N, C-alpha and C positions, 0 to 999 in steps of 0.2 A: 425349426429353421435349419437349413443346410448351407454349408460353406463349401464351395467347390470352385476354386479359382487359383491363379498364380498369385503369389504374394512375395513382394520384394522386401527382404530384411537387410538392413544396413549393419554391417559389422563395425566394431569399434575403430578399426583402422581405416574406415571409409570405403573398403571394398564391398561392392554390392553383389550379392548372390541371389539366385531365384530358387526358392523352395516350393515344390509342388505338393499341395495337399489334396487328398482325395475327399470325397464327401464324408463328413463326420457325423451325419445323422441329426436327429432332433436334439435341441438344446433347451435346457431350462434357462430362458433368457434372463429372467430376473435373478436367478441364482448366480449365473455367470457374471452378470453386471455387478452384483454386490461383491463378488470375489475380486474382480478387477479393481473396483473402487477402493476396497479395503486395502489391497496391496499398494495402490498409489497413495492413498491417504496416510498410511502408516510409514511409508518410506520416503515420500517426497515432501509432504506438508510440514513434518517436524523440522526438516532441514531448512526450508524456506522461512518458517517461523523463527528459527534460531538466527538466521541472517537478518531478518527484519527487526528482531529484538535488539540485536547488536547495533543496527542502524539507528534506531531511535535512542538507544542508550548513548551512542557516540555523538548524536546531534544535540541532545538535551542535557547531557551531564554538566554542561557549562552552567546551567541553572543551579545545580546542586553545588558546584564549585564556587559560584558567586557569593553565596551567603556564608561561606566559611573562609573567605579571605582572598579570593582571586583578584578582585579589583584593588584591594589595598596592597597586596604584594607586588602586583605589576605596576602599581601607581598609575592606573588609568581611570578616566572619568566615566560616569554612567553613559554619556554620549559615545565615547570611544568603545565601551563595551557593546553598545547597541550597533555600532558600525561594524564591529567584528562579527556580530550575528548576521547582519544584513549581507555582508559579502559572501557568507556561506550560501545564502539563498540565491544570490545572483549567479554564482558559479554552478550551483546545484541545478538550477533551471536551464542554464545554457548547455549543460551536458546531457540532458534527458533524451532529446530526439536523436542526436548523433549516436548515442549509446545504443538506442533501440535499432537503428539501421545497421550497426556493426554486429549486433547480437546474432543474426542469422549466419553471418560469415564465420564468426569464431565459435559459435554454438554456446548455449546456456551453460553447459557443463564446465566450460573454460572461462567464459566472460564473467559470470556472476561470482564465482569464487575469487577470480583475479581482482575484481573491484573490491571485494570484501577484505582481502589481505591488504590491499593498498590503503584503504581508509583506516584499517586497524593500525597500521604502522604510523599513519599521519596522526591519528588520535594519540598514540603514545608520545609523539613529538610535542603535543600540547602540554605535556607534563614538564617540558624543559624550556618553555618560552620565558623570556625575561622582561619583555616590554611590549608596548602596543604594536610596534611594527611586526615583531615575530608572531604575536597573537593573531593579528590581521592576516598575515600571509598563510599561516597554517590553517586557519578557518577557511580561507579561499580554496586551498588545495583539498580540504576535506569535502567541500561541496562538489568539486569536480569528480572525486572518487565515488561519492555516495549517490550522485544524481541518477545513475543508470540502473540502480537496483530495483526500485519499485516498478517502473514501467517495464523493465526486463522480466520481472517475476510475473506480472499480469500477462504479458505476451506469451511467456513460457507456459503458464497454466492454461491459456486459451487453446493451446495445441494438445492438451492432455485430457481436458474435460469438456463435456457438452455445455451449451449455453445455460441449460437449466440447472447445472451443477456448480456453476462458478461462484455464486454469491456465498454459499456456505464455506467453500474452500478459501475464498478471499477473507471471509470473516474469521476463519480459524487462524490463518497466519497473521491477520491484522490485529487479532487480540494480543499478539506479541507486542504491539505498540502500547496498549494499555497496561499489559504486564510489565513492560519496560519501565513505565512510570513507577509501578509498585516496587519492582525489583531494583530499579535504579536508586530509589530512596533508601532502601535497606542496604544496598551495596555501598552507596555513598556514605551512609552512617558508619559502616564498618571500616571502609578504606580510610576515611578521614582520621580514624583512631590510630592509624599506622604512624602518623607524624609525631615528632620529626624523625625521619629515618634517612640516612644517606644525605643529609643536608637538604632534604626536600620536604616542603610543607604538605599537609594532609590532602589538600585539594589537588595537588600534582599527582598523588598516587591514584586518585580516581581515574585520571586520564591514562596513566601508564598501565594499570591493571586491566581496565576495561578495554583498552586498545589491544593488549596481549590476548584477552579472551576472544576478541574479534578475529585476530589472525588465526587462532586455532579453529574458530568456526569456519573460516574460509577454506582451510585445509580439509576439514570434515566434509564440507559441501562438494569439493572437487572429487572426493573419494566416493560419495554416495549418490550424487545426482546423475540421472541418465540424460543423454542428449535429447532424446525424444521418446515417443511411445514404442517405436519399433526397435529401439536399442536398450530398452529397460531389461536388465538381467533378471529381475524378479518375476517377469511374466513369461509363461510358456509361449511357444510359437502359436499355438491355437488361440491363446488369450490375446496375443498381439493382433491376430487377424480380426478377432471379434471387437477389440478395442478400436481399431481403425474403422471398421464398419459402423460402429456406433457414431463416431465423429462425422462420418460421411452420410449419415442419415439412412443407412441401409438396414438398421435394426430398430424395430418398434417394440416397446415393452410398456409395462404399466408405469414406468418412470415418466413417460410423457412423450411429446412429439419428437421426431428425429431432428438432429442437428444438420447443418449444411456446411460445416467446416470440413475441408478436405485436406488432411495432413499430407497425403501423398502429393497432391497437386501443389500445395503451398511450399513443400520442400523444393519443388522444381521451378517455382515461380521466379521469373527474372525481374530485376529491379526496373521500375518504370516511374518516371517523374509524374506521369499522369495519375498514378495511384496515390502518390504523396499529395498531389493537388486535390484529389478527390477527398482525401482525409482532412486537409486543411480547410476546404470549403464546405465541409459537412456542418449543417446547422446544429445538429444534435451535440456535437463536440463543444460548441460555444455555449449552449445552454448549460450542459453538465459541468464544463470546465469553470465557468464563472460561479456556479453554485458550489462546486468543490473548493474554489478559491475562498469563498466566504467561510466554509466549514473549517478549512485548514488554518485560516487566520485565527479562528477560535482554538483549534487543537494545538497549534504551535505556541500561541501565547499561553495556553493552559500548561503545556509541558515546560516551557521556559521559565514561567513566573509563578507557578503554583507554590513552590517552596517559599518564595518571597512573600506571596499573598498570605499564606498560612502563618508565616513568621510575624507578619504585621497585624494579624488578627489578635495576637497576644493570648491565644488559648494554650500556648506552650510556654515553657520557661526559658528555653534556649533554642538556637538553630538546629542542634542535633535532634531534638524532639520534633521539630518541624519536618525534618526529613522523614521521620517515621509516620507522622500524620498524613503526609502527602501520598502515602501508600493507599489509603482508604478509598478515595474516589476512583482510582484505577481498578482496584479490586472489585468494586461494585459494578463498574462498567463492563468488565470482561464477560461474565456469563450472559448479560443482556445482549451484548454484541453478537455472540454466537447464536443465541435464540432468534434474534431478528434475521440474521443471515439464513438460518434454517427455514424460517417462515417465508422468506423471500424466494428461496429456491422451490419450496413446496407449492407456493401460490403462483410461481412464475411471474412475479412482480418486482420491479426495482423502484422506479420513481414513486409509484403509489404507496409503497411502504414508507418512503422518506417523508411523504406528506403527513404521516402520523408520528414519526420519530423526531423530526426537526422541532416541532412545537415544544417538546420536552425541554430541549436545550434553550429555546427562546424564553420559556417561563423561568428557567434557572437564571439566565442573564438579566431578565427584567427585575427579578426579586433582588439579586445580589447587588444590582446597581442602585437600589433605592432603599435598602434597609441597613441598619447599623449594628444589629445584634450579631456578635461574633459567631455564635453557635448556629444561627439561621444561615448566615453567610457561608459557613463551612458546609452545612447541609446542601446548600445550593451548588457547591462545587461538585458534589456527587451527581446531582440532577443534570448539570451541564455536561459532565463526562458521559453520562448515559446517553443523552440525546445526540451528542456529536459523534461519539465512537460507533454507536449502533447505526448511524446513517452512512458511514464510510464504505462498508462493503458493497452496498447497493449502488452508490454513485460510481465507485471505482470500477465495477464490473460492467456497468451499463453500456458504455461505448464499445467495449470489447464484444459484448453480446450482440450488438447491432451493427458490427462491421465484419465483413467477410472479404478475404483476400489478405495475404500476409502483410504486404507493405501498407495497405490502407489501415489495417488494424494496428500495425506498429506505429503509424503516424498519429492516429487518433488517440491511442493510449498515451504516447509520449507528449503530444500536444496538450491533451487534457491536464496531465500532471505538470507540464511546464507552466501553463497558465495558473493552475491551482496553487502551485508552490510559491507564486508571487504573494500569496497570503502571508508568507513568512516575513515579508517586509512590513506589513501591517502589524504583525505580532511583535516584531522587534521594537517598534516605537510606540506601541499602544499603552504600555505600562511603565512609564518613567517613575523613578523612585519618588519624585516630588509629588506624585498623585496619591501615594500611600497615606493612610492604610485603607481607604475606601475604594480607590481606583475607579471612581464613577465614570470618568471619560472613557477609559479603556473598555469597561464592561458595556457601556452604551454603544461604542463603535462596533463591537462584536455582535451585540444585539441587533443593530441595524443590518449588518451583513447577513445574519442568519435569516432575518425576515425576507431580505432579497432572495436568498437561496431558496426559500420555500416557493416563492413565485416563479423562479427560474425552473425549478423542478416541475411545477404544474404546467408551465409552458411546454416543456419537453414531452411530458406525458401526452398533451394535446397534439403536439407535432407528430409523435409516433402513431397516434390514433389516425391522424390524417393520412400518413403514408400507407398504413394498412388498408384504409378505406379506398385510397386511390389504386392500390394494387388489386383489390377486389373488383374495382370498377374497370379494370383493363388498361389503366393509364401507364402501366409499366410492362405491357406485353412485349414490347420490342426488346426487352432484356431477358426473355425466357431462354434458359439454358446458359446464361452468362456465368453461373456458378458463384456469383458474388452477392452482395446484399441488395443489389437492384433487381434480382430475380423475383418475380411475383410470388414464388413459393417461399421466399425468405420473409418471415413475418417479424416485424419489430416487437421487441419485448417492452412492455409499458413500465 
């Protein structure tokens, strides 16, 4: 392959210069691709995983705090506690789409770390609340700050990797969510032992220390994340050319078919409400968003109430041991999630993979809702975690894969997450204390939602097949050369 063209490299201060490259001769495409991916994977993904781990820690640590005195010390009822959780999801959802539209203007290098530092400070404030009013207000602010992170990271990665590489990368940083459950349980156990210090109970130190860790993570992200692929300091200028060509579909290799995302065009793309409308009216986003809604209802309830559920199983002697036992389901789910994401990229399948992973979680919920043996029920929590966590990278990346054009992709990514995160409202009220220790109603609700999710994913697979068939039959020929997902050359990933 030869590269012989002008290439515009953006400098850090925004000044654009044009560097002219002469023909560089034949390249080992596979070797160069692996080198670029290795550099991006080792310098970008760990930072995003750290941010996502902090995000999940700071939204679910309230579950750890609950079983060691939060409700009693604040003198709040179980209903008020659930209302505090619900307001988080309300503000979280409301901030997702606006945040994604702002991202391009402020750049990921600034916006993502800024959000992280903000919610880290807010999390620390939770350690000083004294009543329901302050608890409610701080949880609301936490939702505003955290809401833009995940859609922003998905949008950011879609400008760095090809469609066929996204699921594994999403899977790698999303395992931080499952690791956060394991790490959070261990950390909560350790931090609760601090009490009493400085007149503060142990559960307060969970928020203070974890919030401080998040602030540090935000500073690290600002120092290490590049704005985009052409400003990445760890790539040589020749590697930048090659990386951009890969995203534009100008490079073919054994890795698979070319991508059609054009990072140069998308950096210059002007905002149009028509592109936002095209994203909102996209049938695929509604199938995947409602399916993801069902999965997140399970994941959020799992994260928020797992310590309580394990405590009520009476397989431990005290709440501190329950914190440690809550590590196991997350630790089991983590390697499986990465493996499924790897298979998804290798096979170039998203929804089809979920048709096999979701039934694992469905079986887990069906059993735990109808058996009484504590040890069997605990085993089912591991099965539930495997099925739900391993499904997420596929559904999370699917809309981004099948949307071309920055503002349409920004809209579909944020809209999907805004709808899906409404599952947090279900999670908040599905497991009231009065239903313990069996929580039959809560498990049955999540079971029904996961069954719906399976059928919604099947419907979207069939819809994508129809679009590809229509493109092959010439029904989209009027969009030839459009450069977006309506172009007949743009094939939907199933």
